[in-house]
Every structure is written in structure tokens, then in C-alpha cells.
C-alpha angles and dihedrals in degrees: 000000000000120000115247122236129199117249106236096175098079115118114202128190120258130190113284122227103262116236096014110171120217113230124227114259101267134134132046136266138184112269116230125207110269119233089232132021129248134067125285132193119202093210126154091237094060103034107024130253114342094205119107107215122196100318113172138178112274114246092209114093131199106229088217094063124074110195135176094192098093118122111283095028124116096240113128096358093133089070125109103022109179092199093060100043134063120259130229129218092275093071117234101028106116120226126217112191108312094342132092113208114232106173140339113251100171143020138192147146090273095052143289133286116223134187099239139181118224103224097195126066120311088043121189148126115283142167106251117198107205128195106209124226090265090060096036092060091053105087094203093048091046093051092048090051095050088046090055089051094049091047089053092049092053095044120085131169146087112309094022122098113228120224110230101194144341127223137185123185095179094260104053133016126210148173131200125226135167112285106233124193094233149126132221117255092233088063094046087051091051087050089053095049088051091048090052090051092053094254106103117176117245093257124030139185110245092246091059094061102032114131115261098249091057097039101082095052089048093054090045089057091052091049093047090052093050091045089057091050091049091047089055092052091048088050085055087053090249123129124198100213093191109056108162139130092275090059095054119084120201114207111226118239094019112089115226096001107136134168127209107224143181111044092178094120095040127120131225102228092206091059106033129054122233113287120267138158119343138059117357123221117200139045114308099213088067099038122116113249094245091056092047090051092053095243122142104279137195102232094205088055088049089054092054090051094050091051088052090050089049089050091050091052092047090054101035096034088231133073116261090245128035135196118238112242112265095019109152113248091237088062101050096090096051091045095047092044091060095036114113114214114229121239108275091229090064089064098030104032094182094060113129108250092228092057090045088053088054092052092045090055095046088050098045110142091220108068088213090065092046124093108288089225144003087249092061089050091051093051090054092049089050093046088052090051089050091051097251104094116167112249 
């Protein structure tokens, strides 16, 4: 049975600094070579709103993830270090390359995400993912970070966040992306659980409080959006390898608009063979049975399974499989590989049968009975939403 490995690439929202003022685009920086040529402009018109609203760390925790990035931990505390970075005209805001850091909006084992201002033309607000010195000194972690940036630069399409440029000053590495006013799906699901339990948080995403009759269709729209993004990645010969609610970003104010994020564990299909026995990267609760069992697996089909598991959790508010309390970590893979997910309607009785059939096909244990592609799954979801789902 393959050995499980933690997933250090997750980026999780943290409390923003209230009242942070955005500086005007002044000052200078050192330009780093872009991954791809051409100009870019991180304008709200092209990439959506650039403001970050009230994002907070999810209180929900996946039992298959062990993290040291919770508030109060020491993870990432060596960034930013004002003594080691340049300073702009507004005093104590550190600069990395041509970017001035404004506030941290995400944190994870693979780095931190900051709202940042690009000081050189074309100036603008971006999301800057930064690998701190502890990770930059680790060859494998640095290589993974650069691969993530290269994949982001190569991928294009609705529901995918492009990477504008990559930089490395020898101490920290970074890459820039659009800054989306959004919230991770796992946090929205935690909000909905609390809402159902009569303990709604002060501020909720609209999906968290949507009435039950409207909720399944709203989730189906999100899944269709993500399935299209996944299909675009697969068409570019890139697989994600860690599709789950934490890696789906919902844009505020735009119903159904979702982004598939964090390709840090992804694979380039032209360069790497299909997965086989060995170490598993990813999150076991969302992995396909064949991958958990260590059999040779089609990674694109495993992505489809993971999206089905994500849809199951979004609709039933629990993953399709669960780990018994106290089960040793070394036994997780074998247990989950043999676990049979229940029918979603047994947990969510009002779930439309057409939508349940889509989930059942995505979650088929036999890959030959699963959707042949993420595009086929997206098409069925869109037919369902149009009122003509395949049966």
C-alpha cells in the first residue's frame, strides 16, 4: 500500500488587516524575467474585483491533513522580514522584486499569498504567492513551487487563474496572479453546516444560507464551472492531483463563478507516467480507490473522481468516505480504498435524482464506468441545469 504524504501546497485564508490602505503606484523595483512573454494588466475589468473582503481561516479541518499553518504557529514567520527587503515610500511595507507587500491573505506549507502592488509599469494590484526562505533553501520545495508557476503560466481558460510572472531573488521566490475577491468552498461548507445547526457566523457567503430548494442547482453550477476548468487543464496535458473544496475559490457577487486553484501537486502528463505504487501526493478523502490501492491510475480520471467527491461533500455536507476515529495513519489508504460511499440521497433526501446520477458516475469505483473526461461531466451538469439531464 502506498505511503501517504502531507499536502503542503494548500493556501488557506487568514484574517486580513482591517482598514489596509492601498498605496499609489510609486517607487521602483527590480524587474524579474517573466515565465512567458507579452504584457499583462491586472485590471478589475479583465480579472474581476481586486479587493479582498473578510476572508478568514476555516475552522473546518480535514482529518487527512496535518498542518502547522494555523494562527499562532511559527509557519512562515520569516516573511516578510523588513530588515531583509527593500522599503517603499510608505515606510514599513516590505518589497519583493517589483512588488510592495500590502497584506497577507493566505498561508500554507507551500508559501504565503499576499495582496501586493506592482511598482513598475504596468502597475496594479495582484495576488503574490511567496515561497519564504525556509522553502527557497529546500531544492525539492523550490522546484515544486517553480513548476506550479510554470503550469499556471501555461494554463488559460475560464475558471483558471493565470500566472503573470515568476521571480527569484535568491532568498525568496514568488509569482503573481490576479487577486480575486473570493472564498474557498471548504469555508463556505463550514458556514452552511453552522447555519444548519443554528449557529450561523456573522457574515456568510450566499451559498451558505441559500434555501434548500435552490441549493442543489447552485452547487451544480459551481461543479460545472470547475469541471470546465479541469477539462481545460487536461487539454493542456496537466492534471491537478488534489481537487477538493479547499482548492476551489468562489468569487463573491458572481453566482456560480468558481476557480480551480493550487496546481502545486499537479503533474505534466507529457513528462510523467501515470501514477503507480509509491508515495501518494494529495488528500486521501478525495482520492480514487485505484490510486489509494497503489494500482496504476489514470490521473485525469482520478481528478474526475475527486471532483465527484467534492460535489458529494458540497451537497451532503460530509465527504463520501470517513475515517474511523483513532485509525493509524498507515492504515488510511487501505481503509479508504475499500470504503463504499453511500448514495447521496440517503444523506440528502431532497437531492434531485438526475444530480445524484451524475455524482454516482463520477464516483464509480471502476474507472471504466466513470466519466471519460471532465468535459463529459461538465456537459452532463450543464444539461441538468438546463432541465435536460441524461438519465
